[in-house]
C-alpha positions in Angstrom: -42.0 67.9 6.8 -43.0 64.3 6.9 -40.8 62.2 9.0 -41.4 59.0 6.9 -40.0 60.7 3.8 -36.7 61.6 5.4 -36.3 58.0 6.5 -36.8 56.7 3.0 -34.5 59.3 1.4 -31.6 58.6 3.9 -29.7 55.6 2.3 -26.4 55.9 4.1 -26.8 52.7 6.2 -28.1 50.4 3.4 -24.8 49.8 1.6 -22.7 48.6 4.5 -25.4 46.1 5.6 -25.7 44.7 2.1 -21.9 44.3 1.9 -21.7 42.5 5.2 -24.5 40.1 4.1 -22.8 39.4 0.8 -19.6 38.6 2.6 -21.4 36.2 5.0 -23.1 34.4 2.0 -19.8 34.0 0.2 -18.1 32.7 3.3 -20.9 30.1 3.9 -20.7 28.9 0.3 -16.9 28.6 0.4 -17.2 26.7 3.7 -19.8 24.3 2.2 -17.6 23.7 -0.9 -14.5 22.9 1.2 -16.5 20.7 3.5 -17.9 18.7 0.6 -14.5 18.3 -1.0 -12.7 17.1 2.1 -15.6 14.8 3.0 -15.3 13.1 -0.4 -11.6 12.3 -0.1 -11.6 8.6 0.9 -8.9 6.9 2.9 -8.2 3.2 3.1 -9.5 2.2 6.5 -8.2 -1.4 6.7 -5.5 -3.5 5.2 -6.4 -7.0 4.0 -6.3 -9.7 6.7 -4.8 -12.9 5.5 -2.9 -16.0 6.8 0.2 -16.5 4.7 2.9 -19.2 4.9 6.4 -18.5 3.5 9.2 -20.9 2.6 12.4 -20.8 0.6 14.3 -23.4 -1.5 17.8 -23.0 -2.9 17.4 -25.9 -5.4 14.3 -24.2 -6.9 15.8 -20.7 -6.5 12.6 -19.2 -5.2 10.7 -18.0 -2.1 7.2 -19.3 -1.9 4.4 -17.3 -0.2 1.2 -19.4 0.1 -2.2 -17.9 0.9 -3.8 -20.1 3.5 -7.0 -18.1 4.2 -8.5 -14.7 4.7 -9.0 -11.7 2.4 -7.9 -12.0 -1.2 -4.9 -9.7 -1.9 -4.6 -7.8 -5.2 -1.0 -8.1 -6.4 -1.0 -4.5 -7.6 -1.6 -3.3 -4.0 1.2 -5.2 -2.3 5.0 -5.3 -2.3 7.3 -8.0 -0.9 10.1 -6.9 1.4 13.1 -9.1 2.1 15.2 -8.4 5.3 18.5 -10.1 6.2 21.9 -9.6 7.7 23.3 -7.9 10.8 22.6 -5.1 11.0 19.3 -5.9 9.4 18.9 -4.4 5.9 15.9 -4.7 3.7 14.7 -3.9 0.2 11.6 -4.5 -1.9 11.3 -7.3 -4.6 10.8 -6.1 -8.2 7.4 -7.1 -9.4 8.9 -8.9 -12.4 10.4 -11.4 -10.0 7.0 -12.4 -8.6 4.9 -15.1 -10.3 1.4 -16.1 -9.2 0.3 -19.7 -9.3 -2.1 -21.0 -10.6 -1.7 -18.5 -13.4 -4.6 -16.1 -14.2 -6.0 -17.1 -17.6 -8.5 -14.2 -17.8 -6.7 -11.0 -19.1 -9.5 -8.8 -17.7 -9.1 -9.9 -14.1 -6.3 -8.5 -12.0 -3.9 -10.9 -10.4 -5.2 -11.8 -7.0 -3.4 -13.8 -4.3 -6.3 -15.6 -2.7 -6.8 -18.7 -0.7 -5.1 -21.7 -2.3 -2.9 -19.5 -4.5 0.9 -19.2 -4.3 3.3 -16.3 -5.1 6.8 -17.4 -6.1 9.6 -14.9 -5.7 12.6 -15.9 -7.9 16.2 -15.2 -7.0 19.6 -15.9 -8.6 22.5 -17.9 -7.2 25.3 -15.7 -5.7 28.4 -16.4 -7.7 30.9 -15.0 -5.1 29.9 -17.3 -2.2 32.7 -19.0 -0.3 33.4 -22.6 -1.5 30.9 -25.1 0.0 28.3 -22.4 0.9 25.2 -21.6 -1.1 23.8 -18.1 -1.3 21.1 -16.5 -3.3 20.5 -12.8 -4.2 17.0 -11.4 -4.2 16.1 -7.7 -4.1 19.8 -6.8 -3.4 19.8 -9.0 -0.3 22.1 -12.0 0.0 20.3 -14.9 1.6 22.1 -18.0 2.6 21.3 -21.7 3.0 20.4 -22.2 6.7 20.6 -18.5 7.5 17.3 -16.9 8.7 15.8 -13.9 6.9 12.4 -12.2 6.9 9.8 -12.0 4.2 7.1 -9.3 4.7 4.0 -8.7 2.6 3.3 -4.9 2.7 0.2 -3.0 1.7 1.3 -0.3 -0.8 -1.4 2.3 0.2 -0.8 2.3 3.9 2.8 0.9 4.0 1.6 -1.4 6.8 2.6 -5.1 6.9 -0.1 -7.7 6.0 2.0 -10.6 7.1 5.6 -11.2 8.1 7.5 -14.5 8.5 11.1 -15.3 9.5 12.2 -18.2 7.5 15.3 -20.3 6.8 16.2 -21.3 3.3 16.3 -25.0 2.7 18.3 -27.0 0.2 
C-alpha cells in the first residue's frame, strides 16, 4: 500500500478544524461589529461655558438672565431651575414662561441665548401673600421681595449647571 493514499483518504480530522476556524471567523466579525457600533456612539464632552447675570423684578413680574459673554447657548438644550426656601426646594421653569430678547425673526434658526441677548422668565403674583408683603410664583416656587433665591441654568444633556446665581428680588 501507498502511505500517501491512506493519508488522503483519512478525513476524520478535517471537519473539527474547519468548524473551529469558522467559529473564530464569526467571533472576530461580531467583535468588529460591536466595536464599530460602540465607537460611533457619541457623548457630549463639554457643556457650554458662558458668563450669565441674573436679576429679578417684582414690578415687571420677571427674572432676567443676561448673557454677558462666552459660548452661545441653544435654548432647546437648557432648562432653568429655581431654588428657594428652607429647606431648599427646587423645580424647573416651563419653557412657555421663557422669552428670548431680542426676538428671533428667522423661523429657520433655533433660539440661541448668545452674548448680548436676554432670557426673561415670567412669573405671577402670589395672591395669598400676607398683607404688605409681595411674593411671586414661578415653577411652583414662591419667591418673595427681598428674599434670596437661586436661578440655575442647566444643560439638558448632561444635567450639569452652566451657571448659577443667588439673587434677591427687587421691587
